[in-house]
N, C-alpha and C positions, 0 to 999 in steps of 0.2 A: 753782064747782068746777073743778078742773084737768082732770078727765076725767069723761065721762058714765058712770054706773054705775047699775044697777037697785037700788032700795032693797030690802034684805032684812031679816029680823028682826035687830035690833041687840042688842048686849050691854048690858044695863042694869045699872049698878052701884048697888045699893041704898045709900041715904044712910047707914044704920047700918054698912055694911061699909067705908065710906071710910077711917076711921083704920087698920084692919087692912091695907087695900090699900096705903095710902101707906107704912106700915111695911114691907110686903113689897117695895116698890120700893127700899128702902134710903134713903128720904128722911126728912127730919125736919120736924116741924110748925114753923110760924113761932114764933120765940122772942120773949120779952118783953125784948129787948135791941136792939142795933143790927144784928143779923143781917138781911141782905137776903133776903126771901122770894120765890123764883122758882117759877113754875109752867111746866113744859114739857109739850108735848102728847104726846110719845112718846119712846122711848128714845134715839135718836141726839142729839136736842136736849137731853134731860135730861143725858146724859153730858157734852156740851160745857159746859153751864151748871155742872155740878158741878166739872169739871176747872178751868175758868177762875175760878170763884168761890171754890173752896177753902173754908177754914173761915169765911169772911166771909159765906157764903150758906147758906140751906137750900133744897133743891130737891125739889119734888114732881112726879110724873108723872101726867098725867090718864089715861094708859093703864095698866091693871093689868098686872103681870108675867104673861107667858104669853098675853096676849090679842092677837088679830089687830087691829092698830090702825086699819085702813081704816074699819071700821064700828062702832067703839066708840061707845056712847051715854053721856051724862053724867047723873049724878043731880043733883037740885036742890042738894045740898050741894056738889058739885064746881063747878057753875056759880057758886054764891055765892063760892067760893074765888077765882075770877078777879077779883072786885071787890076783894078784900082783898090780893091779891098785889102785891108791889112791881113785879114784872116778869113778863110772860107771853111765852114763846118758843114759837112754833108755825109750822106750814107751811100757809098758806092753800090751800084746795082739796083737801087730803089727807084731812081728817077733817071731814065735814059738821057733826057735832055740835059740834066745837070752833069751826068758823067761826061757827055760829049763836050759840054762847055768847059769843064775843068781840064779835060785833055787838050782842048783847043787853046786855052789861055795860059795854062800852067802857072797858077798863082804861086807866089813865093812861099806863102804859109798856108798849108791845107791840113785840116784835121778830118780824117775819114773815120767815122764811128765804127766801121767794120774792123778797124785796126785796134779798137779799144775793147770790144766785147765779142766773144765768139758768137757767130750766128748759127741758128738751129735749122735743120731741115724740117720739112713738114711731117717727117716721121719721128721728130724729137731728138735727132742726133746733132751734136754741135760740130761746127766746121770752123777750124782755126784759120783765120785769114793770114796769108804769108806775103812777104815782100814780093811785089811784082805779080801778084795774083790777078788773073784777067777777069775774075768774077763770073765766068761762064759756068755757073753751078746751078743748073735747073733744080727747082724745088726748095731752095732756101727761103726761110721765112724772115722777112726784114723787120718785123714788128717788135724788136727787143725792148722798146721803151714801155711796153705793157707789163713787164716785170720790173717793178721799181727797184728791186735789189741790184739790177744791172746799171742803174743810172748814176750812182756815185762815181763810178769809174769814168764816165763821160764828163761829169763835172770836174773831176780832178784833171783830166786831160785838157779840158778847155782852160782851166786855171794855169796849167803849165805853159800852154801856147801863149796865153795873154801875158804871162810873166816874161817870156822871151821877148815879146814885142814892147813891153812896158815894165821894165824892172822896178820902177818906183812904185808900181801898184801891187807888187808881189804879196805883201801882207794882206791887202784888201781882197785880192783874188782868192788867196788861200782861205781866208775867213769866210768869204761868201760861198766858196765851194763846200766848206765844212758845214755851214748852216743849211745849205741846200741838201747835202747828203743826209743830214739829220731828218729833214722832212721826208725824203725818200725812205729812210729806214723806218720812220714812224708809220708811213703809209703801208709799207711791207708788213709791219707788225699787225696793223689793222686788218689787212687782207688775210693774214694767217689765222688770226683769231676769229674773224668773221666767217671764214669758210671752213673752219675746222670740223664743225658738227652740222652736216647737211644730210637730209634724207635722200636727196638725189645728187649724184656727182657728175652727171652728164648734162651738157648744155649744147643747144643747137644754134648755130649762127648762119647768117646769110653767106659768109665766106670765112675761110680759116685764117682769121687775123689774130686769134687769141691763143696760139700755141704756147707762147712763153708764159702767159698767165696760167693756163691750164697746167703746164708742167711744174710751175713754181708751187701751186696750191693744190696739187693732187686732184685735179679735175680732168674730165675727158671732154674735149671739144669735138663736135661733129659739124662740119661745114656743109651747107647745101652746095656751094661751089668751093673750089680750092683757093689757092693764094690770090688768084686774079679775081677782084671784086665784081667784075662785070661779065665773067664767063657764064654762059647759059648752061644750067645743069641738064643732064640727059634724063629721059624718063626713068631709066634704070637707077640713076642716082637719087631721084626723087622718091622712088620706091624704097630704096635702102634707108633713106633718112626717115621716111614714114614708119618703117619697121622699128627703127631705133626709138622714135618718139613713143610708139605703143609699148615696146618691150621694157623701156627704161622708165616709163611713167613721166616723161618730159611734159611739163605744163606750159612752157613758153618757148617760142621761137624768136630769136633776137635778130634785129636788122640794125643798120648803121645810119648815121646822120647824113653822110655825103654820097650815099649810093641808093638807088631806087629800092624801096622796100617791097615791090610788087610780088616777087617770087615768094619771099618769106610770108607775106600776108596771105597770099593765095593758098600756100601749103598749110598754114595755120588754120585758115578757115575750113579747108577740106578735112583737117584732123580734129577740129573742135578744140584747139588750144589757143592760148593768148599770144600776143606779140608784145615786144618791148624793145627799147633801144639799148644796145651795148656799143659804146662809142670807142673806136680804135685810137682816138686822140691823135689823129693825123693832122687835123686842122680844126679850128674853132668856128662855130656858127653863132655863138653867143658871146658878145664882146665882154660880158661880165663874168664869163667862165675862165678857168685856167686848167692846166694839167691836173692839179690836185683836186679841184672841185669836180671835174669830169670823172676822174678815177674814183672818187668817193661815190658819185652817182652810179657808176658801174658796179661797185661793190654792193650797194643797196639793191640794185636790180638783180644781181646774181643771188643774193641772199633770199630775196622773195621767190625767184624762180626755182631755186634749189631747196626751198623749205629748210633754211638753216636756222639753228637755234642760237 
């Protein structure tokens, strides 16, 4: 695992519910034709596979819509799907159940996003993943997709894998990956411009999911909790965060869409500051939203909280 976390009751997806959940993700079942069947472990990787693959692929997500992906558990039916998928795209160390399922089924074609982009520790140092790495690296931050400049490499890697499976689609996959990469590049430019001139450069979050974003755009993230979104902060940690809020002139404490906002809201009320949503884009709760619209909402929320011009 990329980071140590206590095991809690996991979300078990009943086998009978699998078809409905996959339909709810907007994915399609493997067809009896030349469609390439891709399994992605959670939303950002699902989105990349869908955008790069286009009509030549069917993509299913192992994480149900609206579920917190860190602790999702897989049903036997989902595990068996890994054996029949043409390609599995996942992030090792992020979802223990997915790691176990990949090891158990040993799919023929697997893309591990940790092989594509170096992951960063919660102190901001990058860790290069090496062949055979067992991923027992406590403190690594898995949320690389919140830095859009890292995403084109993932799109290119997906295109390469799909081309191996479906050589006739090589040109389409390359074109789709290039178009998607342009969108990531434009988003990165919007963040750089939008966060360049801000009177406050420290933001407070319910947990430290935004290290990549902070590192990319020269901001300082302070998490009430660490990498684990459900860890209870100690009284000492709450006092430390309170001091930061007062000393740095922080006006907003951010909470997430898929995790209880109670601690963030209580602390904000005690300190007399506002709360707002900063979404780690791990899963969607609005079927009309996508990676880019949520990222744009995040940028606007940061600009308001940080008093950016």
